C-alpha positions in Angstrom: -109.0 -80.7 -120.1 -106.8 -83.8 -119.9 -108.6 -85.3 -122.9 -107.8 -82.2 -125.0 -104.1 -82.6 -124.3 -104.1 -86.3 -125.1 -105.7 -85.6 -128.4 -103.4 -82.7 -129.1 -100.3 -84.8 -128.4 -101.7 -87.6 -130.5 -102.3 -85.2 -133.4 -98.8 -83.8 -133.1 -97.4 -87.4 -133.0 -99.3 -88.3 -136.1 -98.1 -85.2 -137.9 -94.4 -85.9 -136.9 -94.8 -89.5 -138.1 -96.3 -88.5 -141.5 -93.6 -85.9 -142.0 -90.9 -88.4 -141.2 -92.5 -91.0 -143.6 -92.6 -88.4 -146.4 -89.0 -87.5 -145.8 -88.1 -91.2 -146.1 -90.1 -91.5 -149.4 -88.4 -88.4 -150.8 -84.9 -89.8 -150.0 -85.8 -93.1 -151.5 -87.0 -91.5 -154.7 -83.8 -89.5 -154.9 -81.7 -92.7 -154.4 -83.7 -94.5 -157.1 -83.1 -91.6 -159.5 -79.4 -91.6 -158.7 -79.2 -95.3 -159.2 -80.9 -95.0 -162.6 -78.4 -92.4 -163.6 -75.5 -94.6 -162.5 -76.9 -97.6 -164.4 -77.2 -95.5 -167.6 -73.6 -94.3 -167.2 -72.4 -97.9 -166.6 -74.3 -99.1 -169.7 -72.8 -96.3 -171.7 -69.3 -97.2 -170.5 -69.9 -100.9 -171.2 -71.1 -100.3 -174.7 -68.1 -98.0 -175.3 -65.7 -100.7 -173.9 -67.3 -103.4 -176.1 -66.8 -101.3 -179.1 -63.1 -100.8 -178.1 -62.7 -104.5 -177.5 -64.2 -105.3 -180.9 -61.7 -103.1 -182.6 -58.8 -104.4 -180.6 -59.4 -108.1 -181.2 -58.7 -108.2 -184.9 -56.5 -111.1 -186.0 -54.7 -111.6 -189.3 -56.5 -113.9 -191.6 -54.9 -117.4 -192.0 -54.5 -120.7 -190.3 -52.4 -120.8 -187.1 -51.3 -123.6 -184.9 -50.7 -124.0 -181.2 -49.6 -126.7 -178.8 -50.0 -127.1 -175.1 -50.0 -129.8 -172.4 -53.4 -131.5 -171.8 -54.3 -134.2 -169.3 -52.4 -137.1 -171.0 -50.0 -135.2 -173.2 -49.6 -132.5 -175.8 -52.7 -131.1 -177.6 -52.3 -129.5 -181.0 -54.9 -127.2 -182.4 -55.4 -125.3 -185.6 -57.2 -122.0 -185.5 -58.7 -120.5 -188.7 -59.1 -116.7 -188.8 -61.4 -115.3 -191.4 -62.2 -111.5 -191.7 -60.2 -110.9 -188.6 -62.3 -113.3 -186.4 -61.9 -116.8 -185.2 -64.1 -118.9 -187.5 -63.0 -122.4 -186.7 -60.9 -124.4 -184.2 -59.8 -127.9 -184.9 -57.9 -130.3 -182.7 -55.2 -131.8 -185.0 -53.5 -134.1 -182.5 -54.2 -135.3 -178.9 -53.0 -138.9 -179.1 -52.3 -139.4 -175.4 -55.5 -137.7 -174.2 -58.2 -139.9 -172.7 -61.1 -140.0 -175.2 -63.8 -139.2 -172.6 -62.0 -136.2 -171.2 -61.1 -134.9 -174.6 -64.7 -135.3 -175.8 -65.9 -133.2 -172.8 -63.1 -130.7 -173.2 -64.1 -130.0 -176.8 -67.1 -128.1 -175.4 -64.7 -125.2 -174.8 -64.3 -124.7 -178.6 -67.7 -123.0 -179.2 -67.2 -120.8 -176.1 -63.9 -119.6 -177.5 -65.4 -118.9 -180.9 -68.3 -117.0 -179.3 -66.0 -115.0 -177.1 -63.5 -114.4 -179.9 -60.9 -115.0 -177.2 -59.4 -117.9 -175.3 -60.2 -116.1 -172.1 -63.1 -118.4 -171.1 -63.7 -120.8 -168.3 -62.4 -124.4 -168.5 -64.8 -127.3 -168.6 -65.6 -128.9 -165.3 -64.8 -132.6 -165.3 -62.2 -132.1 -168.0 -60.2 -129.3 -166.6 -56.7 -130.3 -167.7 -57.8 -131.3 -171.2 -59.8 -128.1 -171.7 -56.9 -126.1 -170.3 -54.6 -127.7 -172.9 -57.0 -126.7 -175.7 -57.4 -123.2 -174.3 -53.6 -122.7 -174.0 -52.9 -124.1 -177.4 -55.5 -121.7 -178.9 -54.0 -118.8 -176.9 -50.6 -119.7 -178.5 -52.1 -119.7 -182.0 -53.9 -116.4 -181.4 -50.7 -114.8 -180.2 -49.2 -115.7 -183.6 -52.3 -114.4 -185.4 -52.1 -111.0 -183.5 -48.5 -110.3 -184.6 
């Protein structure tokens, strides 16, 4: 009779374990579905925000200038706007800047053009020079936005 109860208790334990495991799997599936829904909503929001940003960032066509302090002195830039977008950025003057730092800092220009905004990270190793370029471009874009 003792063997019967041992097997019965073992059977009940297995059934309880399987039921618990199935419950965990069901909850996991529900969580994954909820996560997918949230990701879809987030992607939809982001695509809507990108469209809004694209319409907000329209500049007046023309050539605009800006000046800001770099590592060694003032940095002057010329920003060319075509079809409401930044098409070109040129450094017109940076006489007191160290050539090596300025050369590295110029890597910020393609980033600004790609982002269509001066709101980009500075260049490591040429932080002050790239900050000067970034702030000068910001000044020019403020003029282009008016």
